[in-house]
C-alpha positions in Angstrom: 124.7 57.1 158.3 127.5 59.4 157.0 130.9 59.0 158.8 131.2 61.5 161.7 127.5 62.3 162.0 126.3 61.5 165.5 122.6 61.8 166.6 122.4 62.9 170.2 118.7 61.7 170.5 117.3 58.3 170.0 115.2 57.9 166.8 112.1 57.5 169.0 112.6 60.9 170.7 113.4 62.5 167.4 110.0 61.2 166.1 108.2 62.5 169.1 109.8 66.0 168.9 108.8 66.1 165.2 105.3 65.1 166.0 105.0 67.8 168.6 106.4 70.4 166.1 103.9 69.3 163.5 101.0 69.4 165.9 101.9 73.0 166.9 102.2 74.0 163.2 98.8 72.4 162.5 97.2 74.5 165.3 98.7 77.6 163.8 97.2 76.9 160.3 95.9 80.0 158.4 92.2 80.4 158.5 91.8 80.2 154.7 94.0 78.8 151.9 93.5 79.0 148.2 95.7 76.9 145.8 96.0 75.2 142.5 96.5 71.4 142.3 97.4 69.3 139.3 96.8 65.5 139.9 98.1 63.0 137.4 96.1 59.7 137.6 97.4 56.7 135.8 96.6 53.0 135.3 100.0 51.8 133.9 98.9 48.3 132.8 96.1 49.9 130.6 98.3 52.8 129.5 95.7 55.2 130.6 96.4 58.6 132.0 94.4 61.6 133.1 95.1 65.1 134.5 92.7 66.4 137.1 93.3 70.1 137.6 91.5 72.2 140.2 91.5 75.5 141.8 90.6 75.1 145.5 89.6 77.5 148.3 89.4 75.9 151.8 88.3 77.0 155.2 90.8 75.1 157.4 88.9 74.9 160.6 86.4 72.4 159.2 87.9 71.5 155.8 85.0 73.1 153.9 86.3 73.7 150.3 85.1 74.9 147.0 86.6 72.8 144.2 86.7 74.3 140.7 87.6 71.9 137.9 89.8 73.6 135.4 89.6 75.1 132.9 85.8 75.5 132.9 84.4 72.4 134.5 82.2 71.6 137.5 82.2 73.5 140.7 81.4 71.6 143.9 81.4 72.0 147.7 83.4 69.3 149.4 86.6 68.5 151.3 89.9 70.0 150.1 91.3 67.9 147.3 93.2 65.6 147.5 94.3 66.4 151.0 94.2 69.9 152.7 97.4 71.9 152.3 97.5 72.2 156.1 97.2 68.4 156.7 99.3 67.0 159.5 100.4 63.5 158.3 101.9 62.8 161.8 98.4 62.3 163.2 95.5 59.9 163.5 93.4 60.3 160.4 91.2 58.4 157.9 92.1 58.5 154.2 89.2 58.1 151.8 90.4 57.2 148.4 88.5 55.8 145.4 89.6 55.4 141.8 88.3 53.4 138.8 89.6 52.0 135.6 87.7 54.9 133.9 90.1 57.4 135.8 87.4 58.8 138.0 89.0 59.8 141.4 88.0 61.1 144.7 90.2 61.7 147.7 90.0 63.4 151.1 91.0 63.0 154.8 89.0 63.4 157.9 89.2 62.7 161.6 92.6 64.4 161.9 93.9 64.3 165.4 97.6 65.4 165.8 99.8 63.0 167.7 101.5 64.7 170.7 103.9 63.6 173.4 104.7 64.9 176.9 108.1 66.5 177.1 108.7 65.7 180.7 112.3 64.4 181.3 113.9 63.4 184.6 116.2 66.3 185.5 119.1 64.0 186.6 119.0 61.7 183.6 121.9 61.5 181.2 120.2 59.2 178.8 116.4 58.8 178.2 115.2 55.9 176.1 111.7 56.0 174.8 110.1 53.3 172.7 107.3 54.0 170.2 104.5 51.6 171.1 103.9 50.2 167.6 107.1 50.7 165.7 110.8 50.1 165.6 112.4 53.4 164.8 116.0 53.6 163.5 118.1 56.2 161.8 118.5 55.5 158.1 121.9 55.6 156.5 121.3 58.9 154.7 120.2 60.6 158.0 122.1 63.7 159.0 122.4 65.5 162.3 123.8 68.7 160.7 121.9 71.8 161.8 121.0 72.5 158.1 120.5 68.8 157.3 117.7 66.4 157.3 117.0 63.5 159.7 115.7 60.3 158.1 113.9 57.9 160.5 112.9 54.5 159.2 109.8 53.0 160.9 108.8 49.4 160.8 105.6 48.2 162.6 105.9 45.3 165.0 104.3 42.0 164.0 101.6 42.2 166.7 100.4 45.4 165.1 100.1 44.1 161.5 98.9 40.6 162.4 95.2 41.3 162.8 94.9 44.8 161.3 92.4 45.5 158.5 93.8 45.3 155.0 93.2 49.0 154.4 95.5 50.0 157.3 98.5 52.3 156.5 101.8 52.1 158.5 104.5 54.7 158.9 107.5 53.8 156.8 109.8 56.8 156.6 109.9 60.2 158.3 112.2 63.0 157.0 112.7 66.0 159.4 114.1 69.4 158.7 116.7 69.8 161.5 116.4 73.6 161.5 112.8 73.6 162.8 112.0 69.9 163.7 109.1 69.9 161.1 108.5 67.0 158.7 109.5 67.6 155.2 108.3 64.2 154.0 106.1 61.5 155.6 105.8 58.1 153.9 103.3 55.4 154.6 103.0 51.8 153.2 100.3 49.1 153.5 98.9 45.9 152.0 97.9 45.6 148.3 100.9 47.8 147.3 99.5 50.8 149.0 101.9 53.8 149.2 101.1 57.2 150.5 103.6 60.1 150.5 103.1 63.7 151.7 105.8 66.4 151.2 105.9 69.8 152.8 107.6 73.2 152.4 107.4 76.5 154.2 105.3 78.9 152.1 105.0 82.5 153.4 105.8 81.1 156.9 103.2 78.4 156.8 104.0 74.7 156.9 102.2 73.5 153.8 101.7 70.3 151.7 103.3 70.8 148.2 103.1 67.2 146.9 101.0 64.1 147.7 101.4 60.7 146.1 99.1 57.7 146.4 99.0 54.3 144.8 97.4 50.9 145.3 96.3 47.8 143.6 92.5 47.7 143.1 90.9 44.3 142.9 87.8 43.1 141.1 85.1 41.1 143.0 86.5 37.9 144.4 90.0 39.3 143.6 89.7 37.8 140.1 91.4 40.7 138.5 93.6 43.7 139.6 94.6 47.1 138.5 97.4 49.2 139.9 96.3 52.9 140.1 98.6 55.8 140.8 97.8 59.4 141.6 100.4 62.2 142.0 99.4 65.7 143.0 101.5 68.9 142.8 100.2 71.9 144.7 101.2 75.5 143.8 99.8 79.1 143.5 99.1 79.4 147.3 97.4 82.4 148.9 96.4 82.9 152.6 93.6 85.4 152.7 92.6 86.8 156.1 89.0 86.9 155.1 86.9 84.2 153.5 87.4 84.0 149.7 84.3 85.0 147.7 83.6 81.4 146.9 83.4 80.5 150.6 82.0 83.7 152.0 78.3 82.6 152.0 79.0 79.0 153.2 
């Protein structure tokens, strides 16, 4: 942590405040979002790369989306790709991801339930210490408490959490918080088989929106006799927030 920077909250409470802010922003999500997303898929060991480029229109209340492969490819009705721009990564959710050596890819999230915490604090308390149930939370060396700075919380799951968890489980690894509004700017997960999931945010027209998502993992052949490391990196842009359903969704 930089010299002279002092955090007045414990890392646990900073995490909880951020989760509450993210949940509130998620509840205020615009009814519709249209956007462009360019997803670079790579299998480095085979020197294979592919660009999946799509125009997407999504109804946020149920994640119903029209995906148009660009420039003139298939149109399909599905979940927003690869994750909805209004996705709250500080939540309970299921990530569905599939990729092949032939560079076919599908990705979406469902079951999103924002994590929230009660704000009740004893009135006479000078110090309140709260422990996250499953993680050890600490401030990283590059964390800043400056009003225009960024808080960086490192999270490590306790052994009792990881000991018997399924292999496809993700764990919080890093949380970056904009100090000005308590909202996450970056949420990073890690897991077995070199799984890595990163979601980055920005304020776009006063909406808290995903602008970058990164996913990678090692995919194994049957009986784990072979393995390929697959990487997908998605950049979102060209956002619009229509008040009425876009034409592609109006009849759905």
